[in-house]
C-alpha positions in Angstrom: 43.6 109.5 -39.6 44.7 106.7 -41.8 42.0 106.3 -44.5 43.4 103.5 -46.5 46.1 100.8 -47.1 47.2 99.3 -50.5 49.5 96.3 -50.3 51.0 94.7 -53.3 53.3 91.7 -53.6 54.4 91.5 -50.2 55.3 88.1 -48.8 52.0 86.2 -48.8 50.1 89.0 -49.9 49.2 89.4 -53.8 47.2 92.5 -53.5 45.0 93.8 -50.7 43.3 97.2 -50.3 41.2 98.3 -47.2 39.5 101.7 -46.0 39.6 102.3 -42.5 37.0 104.2 -40.7 36.7 106.5 -37.7 36.5 105.0 -34.3 37.7 101.7 -33.3 39.0 99.4 -36.3 39.2 95.8 -35.3 41.4 93.1 -37.2 41.0 89.4 -36.5 41.7 86.3 -38.2 43.0 82.7 -37.7 46.5 82.2 -36.2 48.9 82.3 -39.2 46.5 84.1 -41.5 48.7 87.3 -41.9 47.9 89.7 -39.3 51.4 90.6 -38.6 52.1 91.0 -42.5 49.3 93.8 -42.5 50.7 95.7 -39.5 54.2 95.1 -41.0 53.3 96.6 -44.2 52.4 99.7 -42.4 55.6 99.9 -40.5 57.3 99.3 -44.0 55.7 102.3 -45.6 56.8 104.5 -42.6 60.3 103.8 -42.7 61.1 100.3 -41.1 63.9 98.3 -42.4 63.1 96.4 -45.5 64.6 92.9 -45.6 65.7 90.9 -48.7 62.8 88.3 -48.6 59.8 90.9 -48.5 58.7 90.6 -52.2 56.5 87.8 -52.9 58.1 84.8 -54.8 57.9 85.3 -58.2 57.6 88.9 -58.4 60.2 91.6 -59.1 59.0 94.3 -56.7 56.6 95.0 -53.8 54.7 98.2 -53.0 52.9 99.6 -50.1 50.7 103.0 -50.0 48.9 104.6 -47.0 46.5 107.4 -47.4 46.1 110.0 -44.4 43.7 112.8 -44.1 44.9 115.4 -42.0 43.4 118.3 -40.0 44.6 122.0 -39.8 47.0 121.3 -36.8 48.6 118.4 -38.4 48.7 120.4 -41.8 50.8 122.9 -40.2 53.0 120.8 -38.6 53.7 118.7 -41.6 54.3 122.1 -43.4 57.0 122.8 -41.3 58.7 119.7 -42.7 58.1 120.8 -46.2 55.4 118.4 -46.6 52.4 120.0 -48.2 49.1 118.0 -47.7 47.0 117.8 -51.3 43.2 118.3 -50.8 43.8 117.4 -47.2 45.6 114.1 -47.9 49.0 112.8 -47.5 49.9 109.7 -49.5 53.1 107.6 -48.5 54.5 104.9 -50.8 57.2 102.7 -50.6 58.5 100.5 -53.5 60.9 98.0 -52.9 62.8 95.2 -54.3 65.4 92.7 -53.1 68.3 95.4 -53.5 66.7 98.9 -52.9 63.5 100.7 -51.9 62.1 104.1 -52.9 60.0 106.2 -50.6 57.8 109.0 -51.6 55.3 111.5 -50.0 52.6 113.0 -52.3 54.8 111.8 -55.4 57.9 113.2 -54.3 60.8 111.1 -53.5 62.2 111.6 -49.9 64.6 110.0 -47.5 63.5 107.3 -44.8 64.3 109.8 -42.0 61.8 112.4 -43.7 59.1 109.6 -43.7 59.9 108.8 -40.0 59.5 112.4 -39.2 56.2 112.7 -41.0 55.0 109.3 -39.3 55.6 110.8 -35.9 52.8 113.2 -36.5 50.5 111.0 -38.3 50.4 107.6 -36.0 51.7 105.6 -33.5 52.2 101.8 -33.6 52.1 100.0 -30.2 53.5 96.3 -30.5 54.8 93.9 -28.4 58.2 94.9 -28.5 57.2 98.5 -27.1 55.9 97.0 -24.0 59.5 96.1 -23.2 60.2 100.0 -23.5 58.5 100.3 -20.2 61.2 98.3 -18.7 63.8 100.7 -19.3 63.9 103.6 -16.9 65.6 106.0 -19.4 62.1 106.0 -21.3 60.0 106.9 -18.4 61.4 110.6 -18.4 60.6 110.9 -22.1 57.1 110.0 -21.3 57.0 112.3 -18.4 58.4 115.1 -20.5 55.7 114.4 -23.6 52.9 114.7 -21.0 53.9 118.2 -19.8 55.7 119.1 -23.0 54.3 122.7 -23.1 55.6 123.4 -19.5 59.0 121.9 -20.1 59.7 123.1 -23.7 61.1 126.5 -22.8 63.1 125.3 -19.8 64.7 122.5 -21.8 65.4 124.8 -24.7 67.1 127.4 -22.4 68.9 124.4 -20.8 70.2 123.2 -24.1 71.7 126.6 -25.1 73.5 126.9 -21.5 74.7 123.2 -21.7 76.0 123.7 -25.3 78.1 126.9 -24.2 79.1 125.0 -21.1 80.6 122.2 -23.1 82.4 124.6 -25.4 83.9 126.6 -22.7 85.0 123.3 -21.0 86.6 121.9 -23.8 88.5 125.2 -24.4 89.7 125.2 -20.9 91.0 121.8 -21.1 93.1 122.8 -24.4 94.7 125.2 -22.0 95.1 122.9 -19.3 97.8 121.0 -21.6 101.2 120.8 -20.7 103.3 124.0 -21.6 105.5 122.2 -24.1 102.3 121.8 -26.4 101.2 125.2 -25.8 104.6 126.8 -26.7 104.7 124.5 -29.8 101.0 125.7 -30.9 102.2 129.6 -30.0 105.6 129.0 -32.4 103.6 127.3 -35.2 100.8 130.0 -35.3 103.1 132.9 -35.1 105.2 131.4 -38.0 102.2 130.7 -40.2 100.8 134.5 -39.5 104.2 135.8 -40.2 104.3 134.2 -43.6 100.9 135.4 -44.5 101.6 139.1 -43.3 105.0 139.3 -45.2 103.3 138.1 -48.3 101.2 141.2 -48.4 98.2 139.5 -50.0 96.0 141.7 -52.3 92.4 140.6 -53.4 92.2 139.5 -56.9 96.1 139.5 -57.3 96.0 135.4 -57.9 93.4 135.8 -60.8 95.6 138.6 -62.5 99.1 136.7 -61.9 97.3 133.6 -63.4 96.3 135.5 -66.5 99.6 137.1 -67.0 101.8 133.9 -66.4 99.6 132.0 -68.9 99.8 134.7 -71.5 103.6 135.0 -71.0 103.6 131.1 -71.5 102.0 131.6 -74.7 103.9 134.6 -75.8 106.0 132.9 -78.7 102.6 131.8 -80.3 101.2 135.3 -79.9 104.3 136.8 -81.5 104.2 134.2 -84.5 100.4 134.9 -85.0 101.1 139.0 -84.8 104.0 138.3 -87.5 101.8 136.4 -89.6 99.2 138.9 -89.7 101.7 141.9 -90.4 103.2 139.8 -93.2 99.9 139.3 -95.0 99.3 143.1 -94.5 102.9 144.1 -96.0 103.0 141.4 -98.8 102.6 142.8 -102.4 99.3 141.4 -102.7 98.5 141.8 -99.2 95.3 143.5 -97.9 96.6 147.1 -97.7 97.9 146.9 -101.4 94.5 145.3 -102.7 92.5 148.3 -100.6 94.6 150.9 -102.0 94.2 149.6 -105.6 90.4 149.4 -105.2 90.4 152.8 -103.8 92.1 154.4 -106.9 90.1 152.4 -109.1 86.8 153.6 -107.6 88.1 157.2 -107.5 88.7 157.1 -111.3 85.2 155.6 -111.5 83.6 158.3 -109.4 85.1 160.9 -112.1 83.2 159.2 -114.7 80.1 158.5 -112.8 79.0 160.3 -109.9 76.8 157.5 -108.9 79.8 155.5 -107.7 80.8 158.1 -105.3 78.8 156.2 -102.3 81.1 153.0 -103.3 84.2 155.1 -103.2 83.2 156.5 -99.6 82.6 152.9 -98.5 85.9 151.4 -99.7 87.7 154.7 -98.3 86.3 153.9 -94.9 87.4 150.2 -95.3 91.1 151.8 -96.0 91.0 154.0 -92.8 90.1 151.1 -90.8 92.7 149.1 -92.0 95.3 151.6 -91.3 93.8 151.8 -87.6 94.1 148.0 -87.5 97.8 148.1 -88.3 98.7 150.8 -86.0 96.6 148.6 -83.1 98.5 145.4 -84.1 101.8 147.3 -84.1 100.8 148.6 -80.5 99.6 144.7 -79.5 102.7 143.7 -80.6 104.8 145.9 -78.4 102.7 145.2 -75.5 103.2 141.4 -75.8 106.9 141.4 -75.9 108.2 138.7 -73.9 110.0 139.8 -70.6 111.8 136.9 -69.1 112.5 138.6 -65.9 108.8 139.8 -65.3 107.7 136.2 -66.4 110.0 134.7 -63.6 109.0 137.1 -61.1 105.2 137.0 -61.8 105.4 133.0 -61.7 107.3 132.9 -58.3 104.8 135.3 -56.9 102.0 133.5 -58.0 103.5 130.0 -56.6 103.9 132.0 -53.2 100.4 132.9 -53.2 98.9 129.6 -54.1 101.3 127.9 -51.6 99.8 130.2 -48.8 96.4 129.6 -50.0 96.5 125.7 -50.4 97.5 125.6 -46.6 94.6 127.6 -45.3 91.6 126.6 -47.4 92.3 127.5 -50.8 91.1 131.1 -51.3 92.2 134.6 -50.2 89.0 134.9 -48.0 89.7 131.5 -46.0 93.4 132.7 -45.5 92.4 136.0 -44.1 89.8 134.1 -41.8 92.7 131.8 -40.4 95.0 134.9 -39.9 92.2 136.5 -37.9 91.4 133.6 -35.8 95.2 132.8 -35.2 96.0 136.3 -34.2 93.2 136.0 -31.7 94.4 132.6 -30.4 98.1 133.9 -30.2 96.7 136.6 -27.9 95.1 134.0 -25.6 98.3 131.7 -25.5 100.5 134.7 -24.8 98.2 135.3 -21.8 97.2 131.5 -21.4 97.3 131.9 -17.6 94.7 134.9 -17.3 92.6 133.4 -19.9 92.6 130.1 -18.3 91.7 131.8 -15.0 88.9 133.6 -16.8 87.7 130.3 -18.6 87.5 128.7 -15.4 85.5 131.4 -13.7 82.8 131.3 -16.9 82.6 127.6 -16.7 81.7 127.5 -12.8 79.2 130.6 -13.5 77.6 128.5 -16.2 77.6 125.3 -14.1 75.7 127.3 -11.4 73.3 128.5 -14.1 72.6 125.2 -15.5 72.0 123.5 -12.2 69.7 126.2 -11.3 67.8 125.7 -14.4 67.9 121.8 -13.8 66.2 122.7 -10.3 63.6 124.6 -12.2 63.0 121.7 -14.7 62.8 119.1 -11.6 60.0 121.4 -9.9 58.0 121.3 -13.2 58.5 117.7 -13.6 57.5 116.6 -10.3 54.3 118.6 -10.4 53.3 117.1 -13.7 54.4 113.7 -12.3 51.8 113.9 -9.4 49.1 114.6 -12.1 50.2 111.8 -14.4 50.5 109.3 -11.7 47.0 109.9 -10.6 45.6 109.7 -14.0 47.5 106.7 -15.0 46.4 105.0 -11.7 42.7 105.6 -12.6 43.4 104.4 -16.0 44.9 101.1 -14.5 41.7 100.6 -12.2 39.6 101.0 -15.4 41.8 98.3 -16.6 40.8 95.9 -13.7 43.8 96.4 -11.5 42.5 95.9 -8.0 44.0 98.2 -5.2 46.8 99.6 -7.4 49.0 102.3 -6.6 51.4 104.1 -9.2 53.7 106.7 -9.1 57.1 108.3 -10.3 60.0 108.2 -8.4 62.7 111.0 -8.8 66.5 110.7 -8.6 69.5 112.8 -9.6 72.1 111.6 -12.2 75.7 112.3 -11.6 76.0 114.6 -14.3 73.8 117.1 -16.3 72.7 116.8 -19.8 70.4 119.1 -22.2 67.4 117.2 -20.5 68.6 118.1 -17.2 69.8 115.8 -14.1 66.5 113.9 -13.3 66.2 110.2 -13.5 62.6 109.0 -13.3 61.4 105.8 -12.8 57.8 104.4 -12.9 56.7 102.5 -9.6 53.7 100.2 -9.4 52.1 98.3 -6.7 49.7 95.9 -8.3 48.1 94.1 -5.3 47.1 95.4 -1.8 49.7 95.4 0.7 52.7 95.3 -1.7 55.3 97.7 -1.7 55.8 100.1 -4.7 58.4 98.5 -6.8 60.0 99.3 -10.7 57.8 98.1 -13.4 60.7 95.8 -14.6 60.7 94.0 -11.1 57.1 93.0 -11.0 55.0 93.4 -14.1 53.9 90.3 -16.3 53.4 90.5 -20.1 49.7 91.0 -19.7 50.3 93.6 -16.9 52.7 95.4 -19.1 50.3 95.5 -22.1 47.4 97.1 -19.8 50.1 99.5 -18.2 51.1 100.8 -21.5 47.3 101.0 -22.7 46.6 103.1 -19.5 49.7 105.4 -20.3 48.5 105.6 -24.0 45.0 106.6 -22.9 46.2 109.3 -20.8 48.9 110.5 -23.4 46.2 110.5 -26.0 45.4 114.1 -25.5 48.8 115.3 -25.1 50.5 113.4 -28.0 47.7 114.7 -30.2 48.5 111.9 -32.8 45.2 111.0 -34.6 46.0 107.4 -35.0 46.9 104.6 -32.8 47.6 101.1 -34.0 47.7 98.5 -31.4 49.2 94.9 -32.3 47.8 92.4 -30.0 47.4 94.6 -26.9 45.4 91.5 -25.3 48.4 89.4 -24.5 48.0 87.7 -21.5 44.4 88.7 -20.3 41.0 87.3 -20.4 37.7 87.2 -18.8 36.6 90.8 -17.0 40.0 92.4 -17.6 39.6 91.6 -21.4 36.0 93.5 -21.0 37.6 96.4 -19.3 40.5 96.8 -21.9 37.7 96.6 -24.5 35.9 99.4 -22.9 39.1 101.7 -22.5 39.7 101.2 -26.1 36.3 102.0 -27.2 36.5 105.4 -24.8 39.8 106.2 -26.4 38.6 105.6 -29.9 36.1 108.5 -29.4 39.1 110.8 -29.2 41.4 109.1 -31.8 41.2 106.5 -34.6 42.3 103.3 -33.3 43.3 100.4 -35.3 43.8 97.0 -33.3 44.7 93.5 -33.8 43.0 91.2 -31.4 42.3 87.4 -30.5 39.7 88.5 -27.9 36.0 88.5 -28.4 35.2 91.1 -26.0 37.4 93.5 -27.8 36.2 92.7 -31.3 32.8 93.2 -30.4 33.6 96.8 -29.7 34.5 97.4 -33.3 33.0 100.2 -35.2 34.7 98.7 -38.3 35.7 95.0 -38.2 38.0 93.5 -40.8 38.8 89.8 -41.3 42.3 88.6 -42.5 42.1 85.3 -44.3 44.5 83.0 -45.8 43.5 81.3 -48.7 45.4 78.4 -50.3 45.2 75.6 -53.1 47.9 73.3 -54.2 50.0 75.9 -56.0 49.2 79.3 -54.3 48.7 81.0 -50.8 47.6 84.4 -50.3 46.3 86.5 -47.4 43.4 88.8 -48.2 41.7 91.3 -46.0 38.0 92.8 -46.1 35.7 94.7 -43.9 32.8 92.6 -42.4 29.1 93.4 -42.6 26.9 93.1 -39.5 26.1 89.3 -40.0 29.8 88.5 -40.8 30.9 90.1 -37.5 28.5 88.0 -35.6 29.8 85.1 -37.2 33.4 86.0 -36.6 32.9 86.7 -33.0 31.2 83.0 -32.8 34.5 81.7 -34.4 36.6 83.6 -31.8 34.2 82.3 -29.1 33.6 78.6 -30.2 36.6 77.5 -32.0 35.9 74.4 -34.1 32.4 73.8 -33.1 30.3 76.7 -33.7 26.8 75.8 -32.4 23.6 77.9 -32.3 24.4 78.7 -28.6 27.8 80.0 -29.7 26.0 82.2 -32.4 23.4 83.4 -30.1 26.3 84.3 -27.5 28.1 86.4 -30.2 25.0 88.2 -30.9 24.5 89.2 -27.3 28.1 90.1 -27.0 27.8 92.4 -29.9 24.5 93.9 -28.6 26.0 94.5 -25.3 29.1 96.2 -27.0 26.9 98.6 -28.9 25.0 99.4 -25.5 28.3 99.9 -23.7 29.7 102.1 -26.5 26.5 104.3 -26.2 26.9 104.5 -22.5 30.4 105.5 -22.9 29.6 108.2 -25.4 26.9 109.5 -22.9 29.2 109.4 -20.1 
């Protein structure tokens, strides 16, 4: 669940820090106090687009931090994303300036896409814009598949493989359906390229050896000069060999006089022997490095040829051989294009039949799940004060199949007795959309296994008994998940397990938003403000106390029930 939020230098917030608790967390405040900024800051931390004017005026940067505690199931899912919780906690931060932003998870810099992946496992934010997703039938199939994900997952995985293979075969068939002239040109080109490679008789490592050889030939004049310089220094009258010889003779005479000098004689004699060996090796090296113009020209031409072939086919011996292998297979196909085209056509048709069969299996599973989902959502809608409501899912077939099958699903509802079932987009008002989405969320809570749900003004367009029933539904849902909700309704606020007040404080030079948790007396005062508006009388305060007490009793009853 979401343990804490820390915001600094964001729009009208200097610095705010709040710890959330289990159950139903309610955020209230005057219009314009900054409730949307609080929810917006959570969205920012989780990868939402950061505008240029987010940083508070006069500040260089803004900062948002979210702290989540995770259970073992969520921990395993995060680890699959290479995110390792520390002491059961995941800390997501985002620092931003007017030019750029940096996101981190547990101190490690990550991409926004990585943050969004992690966020999908940690919480679900439901705002007014999400209500509009219900108006798009393409989203209805996604909701259904989430509801029965364990049943459809293997079918969709198999279908994805088949569709992928089908598209590859289909594209290949289209290639062989090209005009004869283009096929002939392709065949001629491949034959020409393969012929050049075969004639070249490429040998692994030959390019490297020729490169060394050519570079050595290119430096041959310098090699000759240096060898001659060494020889000259050895053969001069005062060269090394003469000097060593003179030393040997002197040490020989010395050893005749003093036996103790014999070791020195042995050492210099060994040096003389090594020098003689060096002279012979130098002579051999000089013979080996005689410049051969014909060999140089031949080697350079061969190297240019090899490199020319490599340059056209990936730049290496391995890539060239790979091209040759693929091309020879393609030549074989092109030379027998009619037979291969017929074979491909048969395979495509076979795959199509398999895909349609898998689509039918998927449809069958979905329809069974749709009946269960429809019944559960209907009951949830009744709990939210829809009268004789009816709810169901209507199936149709798409013109073509995809990796998701060929089903088209539309949510249908009749909100009043005697009315026919119609698409949600045709009949639902703003308040009805909010309740329908809440009903779906409550049904999906067990399936999605998302620990935290955030509702931004779910109470739009409702009041009275309907508001009370929405409040009870949220309280019931908060027994399974952590809920964080912004509301303007006293009925919902009264159900809070943890109540937070968002306030805007201003003087002549400064305006800032703050958030703080309310104690029991402050909760009653805030309920009175919501109920009474400007005039908070004793009767309003008593009504607020009664509402809070009734809400507490209701929550106890919901838990026991």
